Backbone as a printed PyTorch tensor [residue, N CA C, xyz], in Angstrom:
tensor([[[  0.8740,  -1.1710,   0.0070],
         [  0.0240,  -0.0880,  -0.0920],
         [  0.8880,   1.1140,   0.0780]],

        [[  0.6760,   1.9390,  -1.0860],
         [  1.7440,   3.3220,  -1.1040],
         [  0.7510,   4.5630,  -0.8090]],

        [[ -0.2820,   4.5200,  -0.8900],
         [ -1.2600,   5.6140,  -0.8520],
         [ -0.5620,   6.4820,   0.4110]],

        [[ -0.5790,   7.9070,   0.1340],
         [ -0.3410,   8.8420,   1.2660],
         [ -1.2570,   8.8350,   2.3690]],

        [[ -2.2850,   8.4980,   2.1800],
         [ -3.3000,   8.6900,   3.1470],
         [ -4.1890,   7.4300,   3.1160]],

        [[ -3.7290,   6.1830,   3.8410],
         [ -4.3400,   4.9260,   3.9670],
         [ -5.9540,   4.9320,   4.5870]],

        [[ -6.2720,   6.0870,   5.5740],
         [ -7.5390,   5.7470,   6.1490],
         [ -8.6850,   5.4780,   5.1420]],

        [[ -9.1620,   6.1710,   3.8580],
         [-10.1830,   5.5430,   3.1740],
         [-10.0770,   3.9450,   2.7830]],

        [[ -8.8080,   3.4260,   2.6850],
         [ -8.8780,   2.1360,   2.3060],
         [ -8.5880,   1.1960,   3.6050]],

        [[ -8.3580,   1.6300,   4.5020],
         [ -8.5100,   1.2280,   6.1380],
         [ -9.8960,   1.0630,   6.2670]],

        [[-10.3490,   2.0760,   6.2500],
         [-12.2290,   2.1370,   6.5560],
         [-12.7050,   0.8480,   5.7250]],

        [[-12.4600,   1.3240,   4.6450],
         [-13.2470,   0.3450,   3.7580],
         [-13.0530,  -1.1010,   4.1100]],

        [[-11.8110,  -1.5120,   4.1730],
         [-11.5350,  -2.7520,   4.5740],
         [-12.0970,  -3.5540,   5.8110]],

        [[-11.9430,  -2.2850,   7.0180],
         [-12.5690,  -2.7840,   8.3020],
         [-13.8950,  -3.1010,   8.1370]],

        [[-14.7140,  -2.2930,   7.5290],
         [-16.1950,  -2.6360,   7.0930],
         [-16.4770,  -3.4170,   6.2290]],

        [[-15.6080,  -3.7270,   5.2960],
         [-15.9540,  -5.0520,   4.4360],
         [-15.8530,  -6.0580,   5.3300]],

        [[-14.4710,  -6.4190,   6.2120],
         [-14.5100,  -7.5520,   6.9510],
         [-15.4950,  -7.9430,   7.8380]],

        [[-15.9900,  -6.7510,   8.5320],
         [-17.0930,  -7.0180,   9.6400],
         [-18.3230,  -7.3670,   9.2010]],

        [[-18.4660,  -6.8350,   7.7190],
         [-20.0220,  -7.1140,   6.8650],
         [-19.8440,  -8.6740,   6.5010]],

        [[-18.4620,  -9.1710,   6.1000],
         [-18.5510, -10.4540,   5.6930],
         [-18.6840, -11.4470,   6.8720]],

        [[-18.2320, -10.9470,   8.0000],
         [-18.5000, -11.9890,   9.3460],
         [-19.8700, -11.7170,  10.0510]],

        [[-20.5940, -10.8570,   9.4420],
         [-21.8840, -10.5830,  10.3770],
         [-21.7960, -10.2300,  11.6160]],

        [[-22.9700, -10.1690,  12.4220],
         [-23.1980,  -9.4390,  13.5830],
         [-22.3630, -10.7870,  14.9730]],

        [[-22.2890, -12.0620,  14.3450],
         [-21.9050, -13.0000,  15.4370],
         [-20.6870, -13.5450,  15.3440]],

        [[-19.8470, -12.6090,  14.5210],
         [-18.3840, -13.3780,  14.6670],
         [-17.4640, -11.9790,  14.5580]],

        [[-16.4790, -11.9070,  15.0180],
         [-15.2760, -10.7970,  14.9590],
         [-13.9710, -11.2240,  14.4550]],

        [[-13.3570, -10.2420,  14.1680],
         [-12.0180, -10.3850,  13.3460],
         [-11.0440,  -9.7520,  14.0110]],

        [[ -9.4780, -10.1760,  13.7520],
         [ -8.5340,  -9.8220,  14.3240],
         [ -8.0570,  -8.4560,  13.4220]],

        [[ -7.7220,  -7.1230,  13.8270],
         [ -7.4240,  -6.1960,  13.1040],
         [ -6.2450,  -6.2990,  12.2580]],

        [[ -5.3450,  -7.6460,  12.7500],
         [ -4.2180,  -8.0470,  11.8380],
         [ -4.7790,  -8.6590,  10.4630]],

        [[ -5.9530,  -8.9040,  10.2060],
         [ -6.5280,  -9.4770,   8.8950],
         [ -6.7480,  -8.6230,   8.0660]],

        [[ -7.0870,  -7.2280,   8.7020],
         [ -7.3800,  -5.9260,   7.5400],
         [ -5.9570,  -5.5810,   7.0730]],

        [[ -5.1290,  -5.4410,   7.9620],
         [ -3.4260,  -4.9750,   7.8920],
         [ -3.1380,  -5.9900,   6.7560]],

        [[ -3.3050,  -7.3740,   6.7940],
         [ -2.6960,  -8.3290,   5.8340],
         [ -3.3420,  -8.0150,   4.2960]],

        [[ -4.7390,  -7.8100,   4.4450],
         [ -5.4800,  -7.5250,   2.8920],
         [ -4.9040,  -6.4580,   2.5240]],

        [[ -4.3280,  -5.1520,   3.3250],
         [ -3.8720,  -4.0080,   2.5560],
         [ -2.4550,  -4.2690,   2.3920]],

        [[ -1.5810,  -4.8140,   3.1240],
         [ -0.1000,  -4.7200,   3.2400],
         [  0.4820,  -6.0090,   2.7630]],

        [[ -0.4680,  -7.0300,   2.6340],
         [  0.3410,  -8.3570,   2.2040],
         [  0.7080,  -9.0250,   3.2300]],

        [[  1.3910, -10.4770,   3.0500],
         [  1.4480, -11.1990,   4.0230],
         [  2.7320, -11.1680,   4.8410]],

        [[  3.6320, -10.2260,   4.2680],
         [  5.1060, -10.1040,   4.9890],
         [  4.8650,  -9.1840,   5.7910]],

        [[  5.2280,  -9.4030,   7.0980],
         [  5.5330,  -8.3170,   8.6650],
         [  5.7020,  -6.8350,   8.0710]],

        [[  6.7560,  -6.9590,   7.0410],
         [  7.1730,  -5.4330,   6.7250],
         [  6.1760,  -4.6600,   6.1470]],

        [[  5.4680,  -5.5610,   5.2060],
         [  4.0730,  -4.5390,   4.5290],
         [  2.9930,  -4.7810,   5.6540]],

        [[  2.4570,  -5.2200,   6.5290],
         [  1.3160,  -5.2100,   7.2340],
         [  1.6290,  -4.5040,   8.4870]],

        [[  2.4290,  -5.0400,   9.1580],
         [  3.3390,  -4.4140,  10.4570],
         [  2.7810,  -2.8990,  10.7670]],

        [[  3.3830,  -1.7460,   9.7870],
         [  3.2740,  -0.6510,   9.9660],
         [  1.7810,  -0.2700,   9.8100]],

        [[  1.0000,  -0.7560,   9.4140],
         [ -0.5860,  -0.4420,   9.2060],
         [ -1.3880,  -0.3690,  10.3310]],

        [[ -0.6480,  -1.3280,  11.4780],
         [ -1.5990,  -1.6600,  12.5870],
         [ -1.8620,  -0.5180,  13.6300]],

        [[ -1.2410,   0.3510,  13.5610],
         [ -1.5620,   1.6750,  14.5400],
         [ -2.5850,   2.7200,  13.8220]],

        [[ -2.1970,   2.8020,  11.9870],
         [ -3.5500,   3.4500,  11.5160],
         [ -4.8420,   2.7200,  11.6680]],

        [[ -4.5020,   1.2710,  11.6460],
         [ -6.1220,   0.4730,  11.7360],
         [ -6.5780,   0.8010,  12.9740]],

        [[ -5.8070,   0.7910,  14.2050],
         [ -6.1710,   0.9500,  15.3600],
         [ -7.1280,   2.0960,  15.2900]],

        [[ -6.4110,   3.3450,  14.9610],
         [ -7.1760,   4.7700,  14.9080],
         [ -8.2580,   4.7220,  13.9220]],

        [[ -8.3950,   4.0380,  13.0570],
         [ -9.5330,   3.8860,  12.2520],
         [-10.6350,   3.2150,  12.8600]],

        [[-10.3840,   2.2410,  13.3470],
         [-11.0820,   1.3580,  14.3070],
         [-11.7420,   2.2260,  15.3380]],

        [[-10.9660,   2.9410,  16.1620],
         [-11.7470,   3.9430,  17.3030],
         [-12.5510,   4.7500,  16.6190]],

        [[-12.3220,   5.3040,  15.2650],
         [-13.2970,   6.3470,  14.6120],
         [-14.5710,   5.5410,  14.2470]],

        [[-14.2500,   4.5580,  13.7560],
         [-15.5340,   3.7640,  13.4600],
         [-16.5760,   3.4350,  14.5070]],

        [[-16.0340,   2.9590,  15.8660],
         [-16.5620,   2.6020,  16.5380],
         [-17.1780,   3.6690,  17.4430]],

        [[-16.7600,   4.9900,  17.3320],
         [-17.2270,   6.4610,  17.8180],
         [-18.3330,   6.4370,  16.7570]],

        [[-18.6410,   6.1170,  15.7890],
         [-19.5500,   6.5320,  14.7920],
         [-20.6720,   5.2940,  14.8400]],

        [[-20.2040,   4.3300,  15.8490],
         [-21.3150,   3.1190,  15.9270],
         [-21.4280,   2.1500,  14.8520]],

        [[-20.3880,   2.2470,  14.0610],
         [-20.2240,   1.4470,  12.7950],
         [-19.5630,   0.0930,  12.6960]],

        [[-18.8120,   0.2000,  13.8870],
         [-18.1840,  -1.3310,  14.3970],
         [-18.1970,  -1.4220,  16.0560]],

        [[-17.9800,  -2.4670,  16.5210],
         [-17.4420,  -2.3230,  17.9740],
         [-16.0950,  -3.2680,  18.0160]],

        [[-15.4000,  -2.4480,  19.0980],
         [-14.1040,  -3.2140,  19.4710],
         [-14.2620,  -3.8650,  20.6450]],

        [[-13.7180,  -5.3230,  20.4740],
         [-14.0400,  -6.3440,  21.5280],
         [-13.0090,  -6.7300,  22.1840]],

        [[-12.7720,  -6.8160,  23.3840],
         [-11.7260,  -7.1600,  24.2520],
         [-12.2530,  -8.3790,  25.2050]],

        [[-11.6430,  -9.5330,  25.0140],
         [-11.7150, -10.7890,  25.7600],
         [-13.3640, -10.8010,  25.3410]],

        [[-13.9680, -10.7170,  24.2330],
         [-15.1910, -11.2760,  23.8330],
         [-16.2360, -10.0670,  24.4260]],

        [[-15.8770,  -8.9670,  24.8480],
         [-17.0420,  -8.1150,  25.2960],
         [-16.4250,  -6.7410,  24.8680]],

        [[-17.4840,  -5.8400,  24.4460],
         [-17.6320,  -4.5410,  23.9230],
         [-16.5260,  -3.7880,  24.8660]],

        [[-15.7810,  -2.6900,  24.2690],
         [-14.8160,  -1.7960,  25.3810],
         [-15.1420,  -0.5990,  24.9470]],

        [[-15.0020,   0.4000,  25.4930],
         [-14.8560,   1.8680,  25.2900],
         [-13.7870,   2.0750,  24.1340]],

        [[-14.1600,   2.6400,  23.0990],
         [-13.2600,   2.8750,  22.0180],
         [-12.3790,   3.9240,  22.4580]],

        [[-12.5070,   4.7140,  23.1760],
         [-11.4170,   5.5200,  23.6860],
         [-10.5700,   5.1560,  24.8170]],

        [[-10.8670,   3.8060,  25.5470],
         [ -9.8930,   3.7410,  26.9050],
         [ -9.7970,   2.1670,  26.6770]],

        [[ -9.0920,   1.4510,  25.9080],
         [ -8.7620,   0.0930,  25.9370],
         [ -7.3370,  -0.2980,  25.4160]],

        [[ -6.5940,  -1.4500,  25.9310],
         [ -5.4460,  -1.6130,  25.8610],
         [ -5.4870,  -3.1860,  25.4620]],

        [[ -4.2330,  -3.4600,  24.8200],
         [ -3.9840,  -4.8170,  24.5530],
         [ -4.5540,  -5.5170,  23.4530]],

        [[ -4.8370,  -6.5380,  23.0660],
         [ -5.3490,  -7.1890,  22.1520],
         [ -6.8070,  -7.1380,  22.0000]],

        [[ -7.2670,  -6.6860,  20.8400],
         [ -8.7890,  -6.5540,  20.3260],
         [ -9.3730,  -7.2170,  19.2620]],

        [[-10.5250,  -7.2560,  19.1200],
         [-11.1350,  -7.8650,  17.8480],
         [-12.1610,  -6.7930,  17.3950]],

        [[-12.5930,  -6.8960,  16.3170],
         [-13.5660,  -5.9850,  15.5150],
         [-14.6670,  -6.6240,  15.0360]],

        [[-16.0990,  -6.2650,  15.1440],
         [-17.1100,  -6.6460,  14.7140],
         [-18.1200,  -5.6180,  14.5260]],

        [[-19.1870,  -6.3470,  14.0520],
         [-20.5230,  -5.2220,  13.6930],
         [-21.1680,  -5.2430,  15.0200]],

        [[-21.9170,  -4.0620,  15.0040],
         [-22.8840,  -3.7510,  16.4270],
         [-23.9880,  -4.8530,  16.3360]],

        [[-24.1950,  -5.6160,  17.4770],
         [-25.4170,  -6.3590,  17.4660],
         [-26.4670,  -5.5430,  18.1950]],

        [[-27.6760,  -5.7770,  17.5180],
         [-28.8410,  -5.0210,  17.6680],
         [-30.0320,  -6.0510,  18.2500]],

        [[-29.7580,  -6.4210,  19.5470],
         [-30.7460,  -7.3100,  20.1170],
         [-31.8340,  -6.9130,  20.5540]]])
């Protein structure tokens, strides 16, 4: 990925992966990084921080949910390993 502003591609990829999984499954943000940067860590590794930033923005907009240990977390206050998914409307 050589785009100087990767945010639109990251957003599109995150929403696409969430939509593919549906409301019952989540995905690892590294899946989005690999989809955009390729299989080698030199390609996808640098995308992890921009992906996190975009995931937080999407979560603040209510378009995705950030999960930690299977539970939704505050997008402005979470640490460690996380997963992403669609909001559940039970």
